[in-house]
Chimera marker file (.cmm) of the C-alpha trace (Angstrom):
<marker_set name="trace">
<marker id="1" x="62.181" y="-130.438" z="-109.879" r="1" g="1" b="0" radius="0.5"/>
<marker id="2" x="58.951" y="-129.960" z="-111.224" r="1" g="1" b="0" radius="0.5"/>
<marker id="3" x="58.066" y="-126.949" z="-112.902" r="1" g="1" b="0" radius="0.5"/>
<marker id="4" x="54.760" y="-125.851" z="-112.038" r="1" g="1" b="0" radius="0.5"/>
<marker id="5" x="54.640" y="-122.703" z="-109.439" r="1" g="1" b="0" radius="0.5"/>
<marker id="6" x="53.127" y="-123.576" z="-106.348" r="1" g="1" b="0" radius="0.5"/>
<marker id="7" x="52.105" y="-120.088" z="-105.478" r="1" g="1" b="0" radius="0.5"/>
<marker id="8" x="50.498" y="-119.052" z="-108.695" r="1" g="1" b="0" radius="0.5"/>
<marker id="9" x="46.629" y="-118.640" z="-107.827" r="1" g="1" b="0" radius="0.5"/>
<marker id="10" x="45.924" y="-118.815" z="-112.232" r="1" g="1" b="0" radius="0.5"/>
<marker id="11" x="47.174" y="-122.528" z="-111.206" r="1" g="1" b="0" radius="0.5"/>
<marker id="12" x="44.647" y="-125.121" z="-110.697" r="1" g="1" b="0" radius="0.5"/>
<marker id="13" x="44.006" y="-126.326" z="-107.045" r="1" g="1" b="0" radius="0.5"/>
<marker id="14" x="44.423" y="-128.639" z="-105.896" r="1" g="1" b="0" radius="0.5"/>
<marker id="15" x="47.087" y="-130.154" z="-107.235" r="1" g="1" b="0" radius="0.5"/>
<marker id="16" x="49.273" y="-133.116" z="-107.169" r="1" g="1" b="0" radius="0.5"/>
<marker id="17" x="53.405" y="-133.452" z="-107.069" r="1" g="1" b="0" radius="0.5"/>
<marker id="18" x="55.058" y="-136.298" z="-108.090" r="1" g="1" b="0" radius="0.5"/>
<marker id="19" x="58.271" y="-137.675" z="-108.046" r="1" g="1" b="0" radius="0.5"/>
<marker id="20" x="58.848" y="-141.462" z="-109.343" r="1" g="1" b="0" radius="0.5"/>
<marker id="21" x="62.054" y="-142.549" z="-108.591" r="1" g="1" b="0" radius="0.5"/>
<marker id="22" x="64.169" y="-145.945" z="-109.056" r="1" g="1" b="0" radius="0.5"/>
<marker id="23" x="66.951" y="-148.503" z="-107.094" r="1" g="1" b="0" radius="0.5"/>
<marker id="24" x="67.748" y="-150.514" z="-109.721" r="1" g="1" b="0" radius="0.5"/>
<marker id="25" x="66.537" y="-149.021" z="-112.915" r="1" g="1" b="0" radius="0.5"/>
<marker id="26" x="63.775" y="-151.286" z="-113.402" r="1" g="1" b="0" radius="0.5"/>
<marker id="27" x="61.564" y="-150.696" z="-109.999" r="1" g="1" b="0" radius="0.5"/>
<marker id="28" x="59.956" y="-147.300" z="-109.626" r="1" g="1" b="0" radius="0.5"/>
<marker id="29" x="58.626" y="-145.592" z="-106.437" r="1" g="1" b="0" radius="0.5"/>
<marker id="30" x="56.063" y="-142.623" z="-106.294" r="1" g="1" b="0" radius="0.5"/>
<marker id="31" x="56.557" y="-139.856" z="-103.773" r="1" g="1" b="0" radius="0.5"/>
<marker id="32" x="53.108" y="-137.808" z="-104.111" r="1" g="1" b="0" radius="0.5"/>
<marker id="33" x="51.953" y="-134.278" z="-102.229" r="1" g="1" b="0" radius="0.5"/>
<marker id="34" x="49.095" y="-132.861" z="-102.155" r="1" g="1" b="0" radius="0.5"/>
<marker id="35" x="48.696" y="-128.787" z="-102.640" r="1" g="1" b="0" radius="0.5"/>
<marker id="36" x="45.540" y="-127.936" z="-101.725" r="1" g="1" b="0" radius="0.5"/>
<marker id="37" x="45.898" y="-124.014" z="-102.789" r="1" g="1" b="0" radius="0.5"/>
<marker id="38" x="48.280" y="-121.696" z="-104.420" r="1" g="1" b="0" radius="0.5"/>
<marker id="39" x="51.241" y="-120.776" z="-101.893" r="1" g="1" b="0" radius="0.5"/>
<marker id="40" x="50.221" y="-123.039" z="-99.275" r="1" g="1" b="0" radius="0.5"/>
<marker id="41" x="51.872" y="-126.310" z="-97.612" r="1" g="1" b="0" radius="0.5"/>
<marker id="42" x="51.871" y="-129.096" z="-99.529" r="1" g="1" b="0" radius="0.5"/>
<marker id="43" x="50.955" y="-132.454" z="-97.844" r="1" g="1" b="0" radius="0.5"/>
<marker id="44" x="52.413" y="-135.718" z="-98.288" r="1" g="1" b="0" radius="0.5"/>
<marker id="45" x="50.007" y="-138.222" z="-99.365" r="1" g="1" b="0" radius="0.5"/>
<marker id="46" x="52.328" y="-141.271" z="-100.227" r="1" g="1" b="0" radius="0.5"/>
<marker id="47" x="55.938" y="-142.218" z="-99.755" r="1" g="1" b="0" radius="0.5"/>
<marker id="48" x="57.851" y="-144.750" z="-101.584" r="1" g="1" b="0" radius="0.5"/>
<marker id="49" x="55.043" y="-146.601" z="-102.725" r="1" g="1" b="0" radius="0.5"/>
<marker id="50" x="55.939" y="-149.100" z="-105.221" r="1" g="1" b="0" radius="0.5"/>
<marker id="51" x="54.575" y="-149.011" z="-108.833" r="1" g="1" b="0" radius="0.5"/>
<marker id="52" x="54.941" y="-151.450" z="-111.406" r="1" g="1" b="0" radius="0.5"/>
<marker id="53" x="57.150" y="-149.983" z="-114.172" r="1" g="1" b="0" radius="0.5"/>
<marker id="54" x="57.169" y="-146.526" z="-114.973" r="1" g="1" b="0" radius="0.5"/>
<marker id="55" x="53.511" y="-147.170" z="-116.491" r="1" g="1" b="0" radius="0.5"/>
<marker id="56" x="52.491" y="-148.112" z="-113.176" r="1" g="1" b="0" radius="0.5"/>
<marker id="57" x="53.514" y="-145.160" z="-111.620" r="1" g="1" b="0" radius="0.5"/>
<marker id="58" x="51.507" y="-143.279" z="-113.731" r="1" g="1" b="0" radius="0.5"/>
<marker id="59" x="48.347" y="-145.118" z="-113.256" r="1" g="1" b="0" radius="0.5"/>
<marker id="60" x="49.025" y="-144.866" z="-109.209" r="1" g="1" b="0" radius="0.5"/>
<marker id="61" x="49.292" y="-140.900" z="-109.927" r="1" g="1" b="0" radius="0.5"/>
<marker id="62" x="45.727" y="-140.675" z="-111.837" r="1" g="1" b="0" radius="0.5"/>
<marker id="63" x="44.278" y="-142.870" z="-109.421" r="1" g="1" b="0" radius="0.5"/>
<marker id="64" x="45.570" y="-140.341" z="-106.253" r="1" g="1" b="0" radius="0.5"/>
<marker id="65" x="43.976" y="-137.657" z="-109.110" r="1" g="1" b="0" radius="0.5"/>
<marker id="66" x="40.895" y="-139.396" z="-108.836" r="1" g="1" b="0" radius="0.5"/>
<marker id="67" x="41.175" y="-139.654" z="-105.009" r="1" g="1" b="0" radius="0.5"/>
<marker id="68" x="42.072" y="-136.416" z="-103.959" r="1" g="1" b="0" radius="0.5"/>
<marker id="69" x="39.619" y="-134.495" z="-107.155" r="1" g="1" b="0" radius="0.5"/>
<marker id="70" x="43.367" y="-132.885" z="-107.919" r="1" g="1" b="0" radius="0.5"/>
<marker id="71" x="45.035" y="-132.021" z="-111.279" r="1" g="1" b="0" radius="0.5"/>
<marker id="72" x="48.431" y="-133.172" z="-112.160" r="1" g="1" b="0" radius="0.5"/>
<marker id="73" x="50.236" y="-132.965" z="-115.428" r="1" g="1" b="0" radius="0.5"/>
<marker id="74" x="53.768" y="-133.411" z="-116.951" r="1" g="1" b="0" radius="0.5"/>
<marker id="75" x="54.982" y="-130.424" z="-115.162" r="1" g="1" b="0" radius="0.5"/>
<marker id="76" x="54.256" y="-131.635" z="-112.009" r="1" g="1" b="0" radius="0.5"/>
<marker id="77" x="55.985" y="-134.498" z="-112.351" r="1" g="1" b="0" radius="0.5"/>
<marker id="78" x="59.923" y="-135.299" z="-111.464" r="1" g="1" b="0" radius="0.5"/>
<marker id="79" x="61.412" y="-138.434" z="-112.966" r="1" g="1" b="0" radius="0.5"/>
<marker id="80" x="64.646" y="-139.497" z="-111.206" r="1" g="1" b="0" radius="0.5"/>
<marker id="81" x="66.598" y="-142.674" z="-112.251" r="1" g="1" b="0" radius="0.5"/>
<link id1="1" id2="2" r="1" g="1" b="0" radius="0.2"/>
<link id1="2" id2="3" r="1" g="1" b="0" radius="0.2"/>
<link id1="3" id2="4" r="1" g="1" b="0" radius="0.2"/>
<link id1="4" id2="5" r="1" g="1" b="0" radius="0.2"/>
<link id1="5" id2="6" r="1" g="1" b="0" radius="0.2"/>
<link id1="6" id2="7" r="1" g="1" b="0" radius="0.2"/>
<link id1="7" id2="8" r="1" g="1" b="0" radius="0.2"/>
<link id1="8" id2="9" r="1" g="1" b="0" radius="0.2"/>
<link id1="9" id2="10" r="1" g="1" b="0" radius="0.2"/>
<link id1="10" id2="11" r="1" g="1" b="0" radius="0.2"/>
<link id1="11" id2="12" r="1" g="1" b="0" radius="0.2"/>
<link id1="12" id2="13" r="1" g="1" b="0" radius="0.2"/>
<link id1="13" id2="14" r="1" g="1" b="0" radius="0.2"/>
<link id1="14" id2="15" r="1" g="1" b="0" radius="0.2"/>
<link id1="15" id2="16" r="1" g="1" b="0" radius="0.2"/>
<link id1="16" id2="17" r="1" g="1" b="0" radius="0.2"/>
<link id1="17" id2="18" r="1" g="1" b="0" radius="0.2"/>
<link id1="18" id2="19" r="1" g="1" b="0" radius="0.2"/>
<link id1="19" id2="20" r="1" g="1" b="0" radius="0.2"/>
<link id1="20" id2="21" r="1" g="1" b="0" radius="0.2"/>
<link id1="21" id2="22" r="1" g="1" b="0" radius="0.2"/>
<link id1="22" id2="23" r="1" g="1" b="0" radius="0.2"/>
<link id1="23" id2="24" r="1" g="1" b="0" radius="0.2"/>
<link id1="24" id2="25" r="1" g="1" b="0" radius="0.2"/>
<link id1="25" id2="26" r="1" g="1" b="0" radius="0.2"/>
<link id1="26" id2="27" r="1" g="1" b="0" radius="0.2"/>
<link id1="27" id2="28" r="1" g="1" b="0" radius="0.2"/>
<link id1="28" id2="29" r="1" g="1" b="0" radius="0.2"/>
<link id1="29" id2="30" r="1" g="1" b="0" radius="0.2"/>
<link id1="30" id2="31" r="1" g="1" b="0" radius="0.2"/>
<link id1="31" id2="32" r="1" g="1" b="0" radius="0.2"/>
<link id1="32" id2="33" r="1" g="1" b="0" radius="0.2"/>
<link id1="33" id2="34" r="1" g="1" b="0" radius="0.2"/>
<link id1="34" id2="35" r="1" g="1" b="0" radius="0.2"/>
<link id1="35" id2="36" r="1" g="1" b="0" radius="0.2"/>
<link id1="36" id2="37" r="1" g="1" b="0" radius="0.2"/>
<link id1="37" id2="38" r="1" g="1" b="0" radius="0.2"/>
<link id1="38" id2="39" r="1" g="1" b="0" radius="0.2"/>
<link id1="39" id2="40" r="1" g="1" b="0" radius="0.2"/>
<link id1="40" id2="41" r="1" g="1" b="0" radius="0.2"/>
<link id1="41" id2="42" r="1" g="1" b="0" radius="0.2"/>
<link id1="42" id2="43" r="1" g="1" b="0" radius="0.2"/>
<link id1="43" id2="44" r="1" g="1" b="0" radius="0.2"/>
<link id1="44" id2="45" r="1" g="1" b="0" radius="0.2"/>
<link id1="45" id2="46" r="1" g="1" b="0" radius="0.2"/>
<link id1="46" id2="47" r="1" g="1" b="0" radius="0.2"/>
<link id1="47" id2="48" r="1" g="1" b="0" radius="0.2"/>
<link id1="48" id2="49" r="1" g="1" b="0" radius="0.2"/>
<link id1="49" id2="50" r="1" g="1" b="0" radius="0.2"/>
<link id1="50" id2="51" r="1" g="1" b="0" radius="0.2"/>
<link id1="51" id2="52" r="1" g="1" b="0" radius="0.2"/>
<link id1="52" id2="53" r="1" g="1" b="0" radius="0.2"/>
<link id1="53" id2="54" r="1" g="1" b="0" radius="0.2"/>
<link id1="54" id2="55" r="1" g="1" b="0" radius="0.2"/>
<link id1="55" id2="56" r="1" g="1" b="0" radius="0.2"/>
<link id1="56" id2="57" r="1" g="1" b="0" radius="0.2"/>
<link id1="57" id2="58" r="1" g="1" b="0" radius="0.2"/>
<link id1="58" id2="59" r="1" g="1" b="0" radius="0.2"/>
<link id1="59" id2="60" r="1" g="1" b="0" radius="0.2"/>
<link id1="60" id2="61" r="1" g="1" b="0" radius="0.2"/>
<link id1="61" id2="62" r="1" g="1" b="0" radius="0.2"/>
<link id1="62" id2="63" r="1" g="1" b="0" radius="0.2"/>
<link id1="63" id2="64" r="1" g="1" b="0" radius="0.2"/>
<link id1="64" id2="65" r="1" g="1" b="0" radius="0.2"/>
<link id1="65" id2="66" r="1" g="1" b="0" radius="0.2"/>
<link id1="66" id2="67" r="1" g="1" b="0" radius="0.2"/>
<link id1="67" id2="68" r="1" g="1" b="0" radius="0.2"/>
<link id1="68" id2="69" r="1" g="1" b="0" radius="0.2"/>
<link id1="69" id2="70" r="1" g="1" b="0" radius="0.2"/>
<link id1="70" id2="71" r="1" g="1" b="0" radius="0.2"/>
<link id1="71" id2="72" r="1" g="1" b="0" radius="0.2"/>
<link id1="72" id2="73" r="1" g="1" b="0" radius="0.2"/>
<link id1="73" id2="74" r="1" g="1" b="0" radius="0.2"/>
<link id1="74" id2="75" r="1" g="1" b="0" radius="0.2"/>
<link id1="75" id2="76" r="1" g="1" b="0" radius="0.2"/>
<link id1="76" id2="77" r="1" g="1" b="0" radius="0.2"/>
<link id1="77" id2="78" r="1" g="1" b="0" radius="0.2"/>
<link id1="78" id2="79" r="1" g="1" b="0" radius="0.2"/>
<link id1="79" id2="80" r="1" g="1" b="0" radius="0.2"/>
<link id1="80" id2="81" r="1" g="1" b="0" radius="0.2"/>
</marker_set>
């Protein structure tokens, strides 16, 4: 679970919540949700998108940060093995 409190108006928004997961210890996938405002609903913007390793997953997250003008820090990212 991410450590970010998405109901806190002091948190910068829009914000991405990310989950990086693997199926075989080597292949990473990314799920991303966009929080437009504090306490609002999250919108899933990508599901099970393949990434080339953990570096590729972080690159993908950065691409979506730019696309949506959103913030996403370490406390917004969950990594599951």
